[in-house]
N, C-alpha and C positions, 0 to 999 in steps of 0.2 A: 461332336454334338456339342452346341454352345448351350450354357445354362442361361437363365434370365438375367443373373447377378453379370455375367460376362457379357452379355447382349446389352445391359444397361450401361455396363462401363465404356464399351466400345462405342457406344452412340453417342454418351455424353463427351468423350474425348473427340470425336469426329465433330460434334457441335462447337467445341472449344477451337479446334482448329479453323474450322469454318466461320465463325462468329468472333471469337475473341473473348477474352476474360472481361469485357466491358457488358458484353450481352449478358452474362449471370449476374453482374452486379445490378443491372437495370432491372431485370425479370425478379430479382430477390427484393428490391426497392418497392416495385409494383406490387407483389405478393403480401409484403409487409403493411403495405397501405390499404389492401383489402381486407386483410385480417383484422387491422384496427378499425376499420369501419364497420364490420360485421360484428366483431366483438369489443366495443368501446370500453376500455379501463382494464381489461382482463390480461393486456400483455404485461404489466407489472406483476400480476398475482401468479400468471404462469412463469414468467422469469424466476420468480423466487423459489418456485417447486422444480425449476431445471428445463422448462419448457411447456408447450402446449400438449394436454392430454391426448394420446392417441385413440382413434377409434377402437372398439372391441373387435377383436379377430375372431374368425369362425372358430378357431381352436378355444378362445375364451369363452365364447358363447356354449361350447359343447363339454365345457369343463376340463379341457386338457391344459396342460401346462406349457409355456411358451420355452421354446428350445432357445 
């Protein structure tokens, strides 16, 4: 039985083999540009805090501690 984490890793490695490292670099630049358009001026603020804040998980909503 394959876990979600294992499936994601295998899929990511297959994409790396098929499309190469430049593909990941290109989609990273596109994602960064979209983030900067969507949230202008926030990249420096988030960078100083260690990155963009994550959405609240279902466990956070229910009052459970993240593991």
